[in-house]
C-alpha positions as CSV (number, residue, x, y, z in Angstrom):
1,M,-0.5,10.6,-24.0
2,T,-3.7,10.1,-26.8
3,S,-5.7,12.8,-28.7
4,L,-8.6,10.5,-29.0
5,K,-12.2,11.6,-28.1
6,P,-14.1,8.3,-27.7
7,T,-17.8,8.5,-29.3
8,I,-20.2,8.6,-26.1
9,Y,-23.7,7.5,-27.5
10,P,-26.7,8.4,-24.9
11,L,-27.7,5.7,-22.4
12,K,-31.7,5.0,-24.0
13,K,-29.0,4.0,-27.2
14,R,-27.0,2.0,-25.9
15,Q,-29.7,0.1,-23.9
16,S,-31.9,-0.4,-27.3
17,E,-29.3,-2.1,-29.3
18,I,-28.3,-3.7,-26.8
19,S,-31.7,-4.9,-26.2
20,R,-32.1,-5.3,-30.5
21,K,-29.0,-7.3,-30.3
22,L,-30.2,-9.9,-27.3
23,E,-33.1,-10.4,-29.5
24,A,-31.5,-11.6,-32.3
25,H,-28.8,-13.8,-30.5
26,D,-28.1,-17.1,-32.1
27,K,-28.9,-19.0,-28.8
28,K,-25.9,-20.7,-29.3
29,S,-22.7,-17.9,-28.2
30,F,-22.4,-17.8,-24.7
31,H,-19.9,-16.9,-22.3
32,N,-19.7,-18.2,-18.8
33,V,-19.3,-16.4,-15.6
34,S,-19.5,-16.6,-11.7
35,L,-22.0,-14.6,-10.2
36,R,-23.4,-14.8,-6.6
37,G,-21.5,-17.7,-6.3
38,E,-23.0,-19.6,-9.0
39,I,-21.2,-20.1,-13.0
40,K,-23.8,-18.7,-15.1
41,N,-24.2,-18.4,-19.1
42,F,-24.7,-15.2,-20.5
43,P,-25.3,-14.2,-24.3
44,I,-22.3,-12.9,-26.8
45,I,-23.1,-10.4,-29.0
46,N,-20.9,-8.3,-31.6
47,L,-21.7,-4.1,-31.3
48,D,-19.7,-1.5,-32.8
49,K,-16.9,-0.5,-30.5
50,E,-18.1,2.6,-29.9
51,I,-21.2,1.8,-28.2
52,P,-20.1,0.5,-24.8
53,I,-18.9,2.7,-22.1
54,Y,-15.9,2.9,-19.8
55,R,-16.9,1.9,-16.1
56,M,-15.9,5.1,-14.4
57,M,-14.9,2.6,-10.7
58,N,-12.9,0.5,-13.1
59,G,-10.4,-0.6,-9.9
60,R,-7.2,0.0,-12.3
61,T,-7.8,3.7,-12.7
62,R,-8.8,5.3,-9.1
63,S,-5.2,6.6,-8.5
64,Q,-5.4,8.4,-11.4
65,Q,-8.3,9.5,-11.0
66,T,-8.1,10.4,-7.7
67,S,-4.6,12.5,-8.4
68,Y,-6.1,14.0,-11.0
69,I,-9.3,15.7,-8.6
70,K,-6.1,16.4,-6.5
71,K,-4.3,18.8,-9.1
72,K,-7.5,20.6,-10.6
73,K,-8.7,20.9,-7.1
74,Y,-12.3,18.9,-8.2
75,K,-14.8,17.5,-6.2
76,S,-14.3,14.1,-5.0
77,D,-17.3,12.7,-7.1
78,Y,-15.8,14.5,-10.5
79,F,-15.5,11.4,-12.1
80,T,-18.2,9.0,-10.7
81,A,-20.3,11.6,-10.8
82,N,-20.4,12.5,-14.2
83,S,-20.1,8.9,-16.0
84,E,-21.8,9.9,-18.9
85,N,-20.1,13.1,-19.6
86,Q,-17.9,13.2,-22.6
87,E,-14.7,15.4,-20.5
88,Q,-14.4,12.8,-17.7
89,L,-14.9,10.0,-20.3
90,N,-11.9,11.5,-22.7
91,L,-9.8,11.1,-19.1
92,Q,-10.9,8.1,-18.4
93,H,-10.0,6.5,-22.1
94,E,-6.2,8.2,-21.3
95,F,-5.8,6.9,-18.1
96,L,-7.0,3.1,-19.7
97,F,-4.7,3.2,-22.8
98,N,-1.9,4.5,-20.7
99,L,-2.5,1.0,-19.0
100,A,-2.6,-1.2,-22.0
101,S,0.9,0.4,-23.3
102,D,2.4,-0.6,-20.2
103,P,5.5,-1.9,-21.0
104,N,4.8,-5.1,-18.4
105,A,1.6,-6.2,-20.2
106,N,1.6,-4.1,-23.9
107,L,-2.2,-5.0,-24.9
108,Y,-1.6,-2.1,-27.7
109,T,1.8,-3.5,-29.7
110,E,-0.4,-7.7,-28.8
111,F,-3.5,-6.5,-30.4
112,K,-0.9,-4.5,-32.9
113,K,0.3,-7.9,-34.4
114,K,-2.8,-9.9,-33.8
115,K,-5.4,-7.8,-35.4
116,E,-7.9,-9.9,-33.9
117,L,-9.9,-10.6,-30.6
118,D,-10.7,-13.7,-28.8
119,K,-14.3,-13.6,-29.7
120,T,-14.8,-16.8,-27.8
121,H,-13.1,-17.4,-25.0
122,D,-12.4,-13.5,-23.6
123,P,-15.1,-11.4,-24.8
124,F,-15.9,-8.3,-23.3
125,L,-18.4,-8.2,-20.2
126,I,-21.4,-5.6,-20.2
127,T,-24.1,-4.5,-18.5
128,L,-27.6,-3.7,-19.5
129,D,-26.4,0.1,-20.0
130,G,-23.3,-0.9,-21.9
131,V,-20.8,-0.2,-19.1
132,V,-17.8,-2.2,-19.3
133,I,-17.0,-4.3,-16.5
134,N,-14.2,-6.3,-17.7
135,G,-12.2,-4.9,-20.6
136,N,-11.9,-1.1,-20.4
137,R,-8.3,-1.2,-21.2
138,R,-8.8,-3.7,-24.3
139,L,-11.4,-1.8,-25.3
140,S,-9.3,1.8,-25.6
141,T,-6.9,0.0,-27.6
142,V,-9.4,-1.7,-29.7
143,R,-10.4,2.2,-30.4
144,E,-6.9,3.8,-30.6
145,L,-5.5,1.2,-33.0
146,Y,-8.9,1.6,-35.6
147,N,-8.3,5.2,-35.3
148,E,-5.2,5.0,-36.3
149,N,-5.8,2.8,-39.2
150,P,-9.1,1.9,-40.0
151,S,-8.6,-0.6,-42.8
152,A,-5.4,-2.3,-41.5
153,F,-7.4,-2.6,-37.6
154,S,-10.8,-3.9,-39.8
155,N,-11.8,-6.0,-37.3
156,F,-11.7,-4.1,-34.4
157,Q,-14.5,-1.8,-35.7
158,T,-17.1,-4.7,-34.2
159,I,-16.5,-6.2,-31.1
160,P,-17.6,-9.3,-29.0
161,C,-19.6,-8.6,-25.6
162,A,-21.0,-11.1,-23.3
163,V,-23.8,-8.6,-22.0
164,L,-25.0,-9.5,-18.5
165,D,-28.7,-8.9,-18.1
166,V,-29.4,-9.2,-15.0
167,K,-31.4,-6.1,-14.2
168,D,-30.6,-6.0,-10.2
169,L,-26.9,-6.1,-10.7
170,T,-25.1,-4.4,-8.0
171,E,-21.8,-2.4,-7.6
172,L,-20.8,-4.9,-5.1
173,D,-21.6,-7.7,-8.0
174,M,-19.4,-5.5,-10.6
175,E,-16.4,-6.0,-8.3
176,E,-16.3,-9.3,-7.5
177,I,-16.7,-10.6,-10.8
178,E,-13.8,-8.1,-11.9
179,N,-11.8,-9.4,-9.3
180,R,-12.1,-13.0,-10.5
181,L,-11.9,-12.2,-14.4
182,Q,-8.6,-10.4,-13.6
183,L,-6.9,-12.5,-11.6
184,K,-5.7,-14.5,-14.8
185,R,-2.3,-13.5,-16.1
186,D,-2.4,-13.6,-19.4
187,L,-1.9,-10.7,-20.8
188,K,-3.5,-9.2,-17.7
189,L,-1.5,-5.9,-15.8
190,D,-1.5,-6.4,-12.3
191,Y,-3.4,-3.3,-9.8
192,S,-0.6,-0.9,-9.1
193,W,-0.1,-1.9,-5.2
194,I,-2.4,1.4,-4.5
195,N,-5.5,0.7,-6.7
196,E,-5.3,-2.8,-5.4
197,L,-5.4,-2.0,-1.8
198,L,-7.6,1.4,-3.1
199,K,-10.0,-1.6,-4.1
200,I,-9.8,-3.8,-0.8
201,R,-11.0,-0.2,0.8
202,Y,-13.8,0.2,-2.0
203,Q,-15.2,-3.2,-0.9
204,I,-15.3,-3.1,2.5
205,D,-16.6,0.0,2.5
206,L,-19.7,-1.7,0.0
207,K,-20.3,-4.5,2.3
208,L,-20.3,-2.9,5.3
209,K,-22.6,-0.3,3.6
210,N,-24.9,-3.0,2.3
211,A,-25.0,-5.3,5.7
212,P,-28.4,-5.1,7.2
213,K,-28.4,-2.7,9.8
214,N,-29.8,-4.7,12.7
215,Q,-27.1,-7.1,12.2
216,E,-23.4,-7.0,13.4
217,I,-20.9,-8.0,10.9
218,K,-17.5,-9.4,12.0
219,K,-14.2,-7.6,10.4
220,S,-12.5,-10.9,10.0
221,I,-15.5,-12.2,8.0
222,I,-15.4,-9.1,6.1
223,Y,-11.7,-9.3,5.0
224,A,-12.1,-13.1,4.3
225,E,-14.9,-12.8,1.7
226,V,-13.3,-9.6,0.2
227,G,-10.1,-11.5,0.3
228,A,-11.8,-14.9,-1.4
229,S,-12.4,-12.3,-4.0
230,M,-9.6,-10.9,-5.1
231,G,-7.5,-14.8,-4.4
232,I,-6.2,-13.6,-1.3
233,S,-6.4,-16.6,1.0
234,N,-5.2,-15.2,4.6
235,P,-7.5,-12.3,6.0
236,K,-3.9,-11.1,7.7
237,E,-3.2,-10.0,4.9
238,I,-5.7,-8.1,4.1
239,E,-5.7,-6.2,7.3
240,E,-1.7,-5.9,6.5
241,K,-2.8,-4.2,3.3
242,L,-5.3,-2.1,5.2
243,N,-2.7,-0.9,7.4
244,I,0.0,-0.3,4.7
245,L,-2.4,2.0,2.6
246,D,-3.7,3.6,5.9
247,L,0.0,4.6,6.7
248,A,0.2,6.1,2.4
249,H,-2.7,8.0,3.8
250,Q,-1.6,9.7,7.1
251,Y,1.9,10.2,5.0
252,L,-0.3,12.5,2.3
253,E,-2.4,14.0,4.7
254,E,0.9,15.2,6.6
255,T,2.6,15.9,4.0
256,K,-0.6,18.8,2.4
257,Q,-1.0,15.7,-0.5
258,E,-4.0,14.4,0.4
259,G,-4.9,12.3,-2.6
260,N,-2.3,13.0,-5.2
261,Y,-1.3,9.3,-5.1
262,E,1.0,10.2,-8.1
263,V,3.7,10.9,-5.7
264,I,3.9,7.7,-3.3
265,K,3.5,5.1,-6.9
266,N,7.5,4.2,-6.1
267,M,7.4,4.1,-2.3
268,E,5.2,0.5,-2.4
269,Q,8.7,-0.8,-0.2
270,I,9.0,1.7,1.9
271,F,5.5,1.8,3.1
272,Y,5.6,-1.6,3.6
273,N,8.6,-2.2,5.3
274,F,7.7,0.3,8.3
275,T,4.1,-1.0,8.4
276,K,5.7,-4.1,9.4
277,N,7.3,-2.4,12.3
278,L,4.3,-0.3,13.6
279,N,2.4,-3.3,12.9
280,K,4.9,-5.0,16.4
281,L,3.7,-1.7,18.0
282,S,0.4,-2.1,17.5
283,K,-0.2,-5.7,19.3
284,E,1.0,-4.1,22.5
285,G,-1.7,-1.0,22.1
286,G,-1.3,2.0,23.6
287,A,-0.5,5.3,23.1
288,Q,2.7,4.7,21.4
289,V,1.2,3.4,18.0
290,S,0.1,7.2,17.2
291,A,3.8,8.2,17.9
292,G,5.3,5.8,16.1
293,N,3.2,6.2,12.9
294,K,4.6,10.1,13.4
295,I,7.4,9.8,13.7
296,A,7.5,7.3,11.0
297,I,6.0,9.6,8.5
298,A,8.6,11.9,9.6
299,I,11.5,9.5,8.8
300,I,9.6,9.0,5.0
301,R,9.2,12.4,4.5
302,Q,13.3,13.2,5.1
303,T,14.3,10.3,3.0
304,Q,11.4,11.5,0.3
305,K,13.3,15.3,0.2
306,N,16.9,13.2,0.2
307,I,18.1,14.8,3.3
308,F,19.5,11.6,4.0
309,N,22.0,9.8,2.3
310,E,20.8,6.5,3.4
311,R,17.6,4.4,3.1
312,S,15.0,5.1,5.2
313,Y,14.3,2.2,6.5
314,S,17.6,1.7,8.1
315,F,16.3,4.3,10.4
316,R,13.3,1.5,11.5
317,T,15.3,1.1,14.8
318,L,13.9,4.3,16.0
319,L,10.3,2.7,16.0
320,E,11.1,-0.3,18.4
321,S,9.1,-0.7,21.4
322,N,12.1,-0.2,23.6
323,R,13.4,3.1,21.7
324,L,10.3,4.5,20.9
325,L,10.1,6.9,24.0
326,E,14.1,8.1,23.5
327,T,13.3,9.0,19.8
328,S,10.1,10.8,21.0
329,E,11.9,12.4,23.9
330,H,14.5,13.6,22.2
331,L,12.4,15.1,19.0
332,L,10.6,17.1,21.7
333,V,13.7,18.5,23.3
334,K,15.8,19.1,20.3
335,L,12.8,20.7,17.9
336,G,10.0,21.4,20.8
337,G,11.2,25.2,22.1
338,G,14.1,23.6,24.2
339,K,12.1,23.1,26.9
340,S,13.3,19.7,28.9
341,I,11.0,17.1,29.0
342,D,10.6,17.4,33.2
343,N,8.8,20.6,31.8
344,I,7.2,19.3,28.6
345,Y,5.3,16.5,30.8
346,R,4.9,18.4,33.9
347,E,2.9,21.5,31.6
348,N,1.3,19.1,29.8
349,A,0.0,16.5,32.6
350,P,-3.9,16.5,32.3
351,S,-3.5,16.4,36.2
352,K,-1.8,16.4,39.3
353,K,-1.8,12.7,39.4
354,N,-0.8,10.0,37.0
355,L,-3.4,7.3,36.1
356,L,-1.8,5.2,39.1
357,G,-3.0,8.2,41.3
358,K,0.7,9.1,42.3
359,V,1.6,13.0,42.3
360,I,3.7,14.3,39.3
361,K,6.5,16.2,40.4
362,S,9.1,14.5,37.5
363,S,8.6,12.4,34.4
364,N,9.8,10.2,36.9
365,D,6.3,10.0,38.3
366,L,4.6,9.3,34.7
367,T,4.2,5.9,33.5
368,R,4.9,5.1,30.2
369,E,1.5,5.3,29.0
370,D,0.6,8.6,30.5
371,K,4.0,10.1,28.7
372,F,2.7,8.9,25.2
373,R,-0.3,10.3,25.8
374,I,1.7,13.5,26.3
375,I,3.9,13.0,24.0
376,N,1.4,12.8,21.0
377,K,0.1,15.8,21.3
378,E,3.1,17.8,21.3
379,I,4.9,15.6,18.2
380,S,1.7,16.7,16.3
381,K,3.0,20.1,16.6
382,L,6.3,19.8,14.9
383,D,6.6,20.8,11.7
384,I,7.5,17.9,9.1
385,D,9.5,20.0,7.0
386,D,11.9,21.7,9.5
387,K,14.9,21.5,8.2
388,R,16.3,20.1,11.7
389,Y,14.6,17.3,11.9
390,A,16.7,15.2,9.7
391,G,19.7,15.7,11.7
392,V,17.8,14.8,14.9
393,L,16.4,12.1,13.8
394,R,20.0,10.7,12.2
395,N,21.8,11.7,15.9
396,I,19.4,9.6,17.3
397,K,19.8,6.6,15.2
398,N,23.9,7.6,15.5
399,S,23.4,7.2,19.0
400,F,21.4,3.6,18.8
401,D,23.8,2.8,16.8
402,M,26.5,3.2,18.6
403,K,25.0,1.9,21.8
404,K,24.4,-1.7,19.8
405,D,27.8,-1.9,18.3
406,Q,28.9,-1.4,22.0
407,D,26.7,-3.7,23.3
408,R,28.4,-6.6,20.7
409,F,31.7,-5.3,21.5
410,I,31.1,-6.5,24.8
411,R,29.0,-9.4,23.9
412,N,32.2,-10.5,22.0
413,I,34.9,-9.8,24.6
414,D,32.6,-11.7,26.9
415,D,32.6,-15.0,24.5
416,A,36.1,-15.1,24.5
417,L,37.0,-15.3,27.9
418,T,34.3,-17.9,28.4
419,T,35.6,-19.8,25.5
420,L,39.4,-19.4,27.6
421,E,38.2,-20.5,30.8
422,F,36.6,-23.3,28.9
423,I,40.1,-24.0,27.4
424,K,42.0,-23.6,30.9
425,K,39.8,-26.6,32.5
426,E,39.7,-29.3,29.5
427,Y,42.7,-29.0,28.1
428,R,45.1,-28.0,31.0
429,S,46.6,-31.3,31.8
430,S,46.6,-33.0,28.2
431,I,48.4,-30.3,26.0
432,D,51.6,-32.2,24.5
433,E,54.9,-30.9,25.0
434,K,55.8,-30.2,21.9
435,N,52.2,-28.0,21.5
436,K,53.2,-26.1,24.3
437,P,55.7,-23.6,22.1
438,K,53.3,-22.4,19.5
439,I,50.2,-22.3,22.3
440,K,52.8,-19.9,25.1
441,R,53.5,-17.7,20.7
442,Y,49.0,-17.9,20.9
443,I,48.9,-16.9,24.8
444,S,51.3,-14.0,24.0
445,K,48.9,-12.6,20.9
446,I,46.3,-12.9,23.5
447,I,47.6,-10.7,26.1
448,K,48.8,-8.1,23.8
449,I,45.7,-8.0,21.9
450,S,44.0,-7.7,25.8
451,Q,46.7,-5.1,26.2
452,D,45.3,-2.7,23.1
453,I,41.9,-3.3,24.0
454,N,42.1,-2.1,27.3
455,N,43.8,0.9,26.5
456,L,40.8,2.1,23.9
């Protein structure tokens, strides 16, 4: 928590000061930046630390902003539509300084020790309007330290800024520059998993928005471009990350916590694990995908309420393609008002015939796709916070586990029988007389164990 409220200079004053400094530039100090596929040199000038302004669309603070908006019940553009307002910039400063103080990459501690900035190799990167593209966390740290002790941190009164003197700089340009510069790992704090995924989604949306209206753009091309910008070489990884974000958003929506990313900040592995299972269903396609998503969210919800005494991922077997239908039907019967599954299917069948044209008399007359279409409609009516949900899911899992154990038991007996038949065939005529007593003892034990198993 910080009480510092940064000074906000009006846009025209910022522009005027930056313009004046650029006119007086020594033509010697430049910083290389990759922009639109080219390496360009941009002039470095020294500015008072209060002149630059934080970028509201900074990729590191998207989830913090959204969570705050949700908490306060503000409009979704509370930050983006008020990028010059003191109140919003105070909050942005707080978000950034909290990130700068993170133990994993503590800029605050580092700068407190060094008491200086790298003026040549890592200047702040700003626009002609003074908006900081790269260096937002550093700027919050510099301001805090100077505020604490101006004499000890006098070096921070002015800061080196490389100015992107490009008048047609776009939001997408700034996103891609931010990506490239922040792929470095010296004192660079990795994005939170949520902010990384939100950043990917935001850039894809920007590319789609800026694409020519009469030109068909393939998703794979956009994924490849965004991946290249963020240092992700495989476009499929971009798609996988988007699937994780979609599941996280569905979870927040189902639990009536839309936009409150704070509640899922420690749930990355959970969403990652379940997305892997759901991706397998997606490859098969059909209405089962939606049912799988709903059940996955229900499992995650019950786990987060600490109702299960085991990890949510241990319930992943319920989402396997060969078990999903049974899981869904069991949930509907137990939580859907006591109706039999046949009655549920008959009452909700869209017509008297299934997709193959067969008259529907029972669930056996419905195709798998027919069933999942009905399941999706009915399972959406279930209350995800129903106290019975956890017990039903646990019973389904235990039933599957028991069946799995029995299958393993039968396979082991079959393997043992195969081994004995092999021994009988290969070694019957070649057993030494001196080993026969030992073999008979072993056979007696095998008979005893077989009798015990037979009496189970």
